[in-house]
Structure formats: C-alpha cells, structure tokens
N, C-alpha and C positions, 0 to 999 in steps of 0.2 A: 373612469378614466378621463383625463383632461382632454380638452378639444383645443386644436390650434386656433388662435385668433388671427395670426398672421403666418406667412410662410416661414417655417423655422427648420433648421438642420440639427438633428440630434444623432450623434454617432454616425455621422456622414450619410444619414438617411433624411430626405426632404419630406416634410409634411406640409401640406397646403391648408389654407383656412377651412375649418370644418372637419378636418381628419383628426382621428383620436391620436393622442400622443402615448408613447409606451411609458409604463411605470416600471422603472429599473431599480427603484429603492436604493440600496447601497451599492449596487452593481455599477462599476465604472471601468471604462476601457483604459488600459495601461498602455498598449501600443498596438499598432496595426501592421501586419506583415503581408503585403499584397492584398488578397481578398480575405485573409484570416485576421480575426480580431481576438485580442487576448485581454481578459477582464480580471478584476479583483472584486471581492465583496464579502458580504457576510452570509453564512449558511442559511439563514432564515429567508433569504431573497433567492434562493436557487430556482424557485419556480417562475422568477421574473426574468431569467435569462433570455435574450431575444433569439428568435427562430430565423432571422434574415442572414445570418452570418454564414461564411464559407466552411467547407469541411475541415476538420481538425482544429477549428478555433477552440480556445481554452478559457477556463476561469478557475482561479485559485481563491478558496475561502480563507481569509486571513484569520478567522477565529477558530476554526476547526482543523485547518490544514487539508481539507478535502480538495481534490483536484477533478475538474470536470472537463470533458472534451465533447465536441459537436459532431454527430453523424448526420451529414447533409441529406443522405439518401432516405433516412428515416425521420428527419426533422426532430432529433432527439438529443438532449444532453445526457451524458452517462458518466460514471465514475470508472475509468479504466483499471483493470486489475493486473496489467502487464504493460511493459514498455513496448510501444507499437512502432517505433521507427528508430533509425540508426542515430539521427541527431536529435538529442533531447536536451532540455534545460534542466538545471539543478531542481527547479521548482516541480517539474513533472516527475523526476525521480523521487523527490521527497513525498509528493502527493500519492503516488502509486504505493511506495513502501509503507506510508503512514496508514493507508487503507488495509494493507496486508496485516500490519501489526495489530490494528483494531480488531480484525477478523480472528486472528489467532488469540488475542486476549479474551474475546467472547467465547471462543471454543474452549479455552482452558477454564473459564468460569463455569462452564456447563458440565464439566467432568464431576461426576458423583464421587464421594469419599470412598476409595478402594479398600478391600480387605488386605491386610499385611500380616503374613504369617510370621509369628515371632518365635515359634519353637514349641517344644512339649514339656509339660510338667507332670510329675507323678501324682499329685493331688492338688485340690483347690487352694490349699494354704500357700502354695508357691506362685499363685497368680499375682501379678504387680498390683500395688496399692493405688497407683496413680497412672492408669493406662491411657492411651490416646485413642480417639474414635477410630475404629477399623482394625485395631490390633487383635489378632486371632492366635489362640493357643489350643493345642491338643492335650486333653487329660488322659493319661494313660491308665488310671484306676477309676473304678466305679465311684460316682460322686452324686451330689444332689442334681446335677445337670444330666445324669444319665449313665449308661453303661460305660465300661472301659473303652477308651478310644474316641470319646465324644469331643467334638470341636466347639469351641465357644468364641464369640467375638464381642468386644466392648462397643456399646451403642452410645456411650456418653453418660448413661445412667445405670445400666445393668449389663450382666454377661448374658448374652443371647445365645442359645444352643442352635448349632448349624447342622448337627448329625455327625455320625462317625465317619471315618475314612472307610472306603470300600476297596477291597482288593479285587481287581479285575482279572487277575491271572488265571483263576479257574474257568473264567468265561471266554476268554479270547487267547488261545494259544497261538504261537507263531505259525503252526501248521493248520490252523483251523480254516474252515471254509470261507469265512468272512474275511480273514486276513489275506488269504490267498487271492480271493476275488478282488479286493482293494488293490493289492500289488499289480495284478493283471490290468486293472483299469488305469492305474497311474502310468504303467509302461505305455499303453495305448495312447493316453493323453500326450506323452512326450514325443511320440512318433507320428501323430495324426497331422493332416493337412487341414488348414481352417481357412474360412472366407474372411474378408476384411471386416474388422468390427466397426470401422467408422469413427465417429466422435466418441472419445472415451468419457467415462463418468467415474466419480470418486468410489462407487461401490463395485466397479468392475474388478473381478478376481484374477489372479494370475498365480502360476506355480513357480517355485524357486527351489533350488537345490542348495541347502546350507552345509553340505558336506556329510550330513548324516542321513539324507534322504530327501524326498520331495515334501515341500511344505506349501500351504496356500496362504495368500495375503491379498490385500486390496490396494488399489491405486492410491487411496488417501494416505495410507501408511508410507507408501513409496514417496509420496509428495512431501510428507512431514520429514522423511529421512533426507531427502534432497535439500529441503529448505534449511534444516539444521546444518548440513554441510556447507551450504552457501553462507549461512550466517557467521560460521567460524572461519571461512576462507579469507585469506589476505588478498586484496586486490591492490597491486602496486600502482595502478593509475589513478586511484582516488586521490583527489586534491585535499585530503584531510590529514590530520595527525594520526588518527586511528584508521587503518586500512581495511577494517572489516565493515560490512554494511550496516550492522546495528551500531557499531562505534561511530561511523561516519554520520548516521541519522541523529545519534545523541549529540554529537559535536555540533551539527547544524541546528538542532533544537536549542542548544545552549547559547546561540548566537541570535541576537534580536533582528528580525526581518523588518527593515524600514522602507518607506516610500517617500520620495520627494515628488511633489507635483507643483509646478509654478511657471513663471515666465522668465526667460533668459535671452540675452541677445548674443549672436555670434560676433566674433572679432573680425579683423581684416582678412583673416585666413579661412573664414567660414567655419570656425571651430568654436565649440563651448567647452572650456576646461571644467571638468566635473568638480576638481578640487576648489574651484572658486565658488561652487554651489554648496558643497558639503565639505567643510574642513576636515582634513585629516584622513579622507577616504582615498585609498589606492585602488588600482585595478583589481586586486585580489578580493576586494570587498564589494565590488559592483557586480551584481548578477545580470542586469540589463539596464539599458538606457535608450530613450528614444526622444526625438524632437518631431513636432509636428505643427502645422499651421491652420488657423481657424478658417481661412479663406479656401473654400473647396475647389476654386478654379486654379489653384496653384499646386502642382504635384512636387513633393520634396521626397528626398531619400536620406535618411540618416543612419549612421552606423557607429558602433562603439569600437574604439581602438585605444591602444596604450603606447606610452613612450616613457622609457626610464620609470616604470612602475606607476606613472600617472595616467589617469583615464580622461578620455576626451570623446566628445560627439562631433563627428564631421557631418555637415549638412550640405547637400547638393540637390540639383534636379536629376532627372533620369539620364541627362546628357553629360553629367559630370561637372556642370558649372556650379560653383560654390555660392551659397547664400551668405553674403558678407553684411555685417552690422544690421542683422535682421532679428527683431524680437520674435521668439517662438515659444510655444508651449512645450515644456520639458518634463519627462517622467523618468525618474531614476529608482531602480529597485536595488537596494544594497543592504549589507549586514554590518553590525558593530561588534 
C-alpha cells in the first residue's frame, strides 16, 4: 500500500504523513448522502471497498450489474437479495433483481434432463427413429428389451430399459391397514397445535389441500410459484413501457447507463442546468445527480429537481444560502 508523504484527503478521510493510503482500484464515490457514501466500480475490486463508511452505503459494479450494501455492525459489504427499505433507487432495484435472475439461471442450468413419457407402442418397430434424450415409451409386447409392459428411455445413443410398470392395487387397497393409518395421521396433522418454527428454510415442508386430498410440498416450490406470479404481474407504477418486472429489467438493460464526472460552475441562481452538461438529456433520463466541493471546510447540499422536463442541480449550504458562480465537482448518472 502507498504511504502518504503529505497530509492528503481521500474520500473525505484525512491521512497524515506516514499513514497508509487506501487502494480503491476502480472504486470511486459517485455521491455522498449524509454519512452514507455511494460508489461505482468494477467487480474485480469488490474486495477494495472501504470499511469506514456509514450503514447502508452502497456500490454498483458497472461491468456485472452487481449491487453491494454495507452493514456497519458487521463491517461487511454484502449483496442484498431483497429490497430492504421503502425509498429505493432504480439502481438498487436493478442490482437486486439482476442477482435474483442470475441465481434462477444457475438453478435452471443445474436441472438434469427429465424423463418424458411419450406413450405406448405394441412393438419396437413403432419406436421413433429420431427420438430426443429422455423420451420414454412403454412396449406392450415382449421384445428384445424384456417382457411385455417394459419401459424404455432414449439416452442419446440407445434405448435403455427402465423396467415394467407395477400395479400396486393388489398391495394397497383403500381399506388396507396402511391406507387407514395414513388417513388418520393426515387428519391428526390438520387438527394439531404446533410451536413456532422460527426462521424458514427452502426444504421446510407443508401440507396443502388441492381439492382431491392433502398433499405435501416444500417452501422452495412455493417460492418458485410466487416468483412466477410476480414475474407475470403488471405493475402500473413502473415507469417503463413494459409494466412487468422482467420486461422492465429488459427495458433498462437495453438502455446504456452513463456517468458524467467533471467540473461545472453554478449560475447566478446557484443552479447547474444538466442540459448544458449533457445535450439532449431530460429529467426522465437522469437517475441521479450530485455536486460537491473539494474544500472539506465548506458544507454544501445539492439536490436534483426538474422544470418543464429539464433537469437541474440546486446547490446551497445547510442554511439554504445558494452557491452562486461557484465551480464544483459534478457527477451525473443517466441513460441514453
């Protein structure tokens, strides 16, 4: 790590001669909100995120779309898997949903090829000549694969024998002791009083009545069902053309996320018109904008507002006095 030769301020932290300077790599602060800092950078430098920041500070990795937040009590940066507060930015929504989609994609890729029952044939001459892997048929007559009723599945090279179908009727009648015992246990489960489970897990089982009787399932399947419902649901408040979550994400992905960093001066009204910085950008394209000053002894407050679809940065001190004709550092996050 580099050592400070003179007193230097990096990210509002003062380092005196002889003190080690932080190695932030591509990590840079986009804006500061009170004690919270908000950064951008590349995923390869996630281990260089600073630990002196306030709780709920964040970082958006521009190359992978990963979104990190800081837990001050644990001194730990983590990737949230859910929206944790009522006021959120589009980047936080994008980062959390992007992480969910990556996890779902990994889960789908891990699913093995299933067997797909395609029907019954009387003899092997009726088996298809160009089957797909996993196709399964029942052969009703005796053949080279075994006795009548043998099931076979295509492996991609050969028809593999799976064994014949077994009729369980002679072994488990409706009035059998086993069936009667299971019915009694199910009825007891429905009427019993239980203690609190506490934190739930994906493998936790639950009973559900589908109209034909009690069935068992696990919470991971319920979660998948809910996620599918949410994915198809139309959210009228989404500020995108497609009002579904996945559609909104695809629409956001189709727009290039841009960042402007530079110096600009306020006018006589203490305002920086963003249209003078980035031509053709209206308020609907601006995700966030901040102005700040290098002099750590001056406290400034900047906020983004709009008028007639144009975007502006208003710069004042904490008493409301405007900074007029003052050159400031400006950061604008916008889409095209």
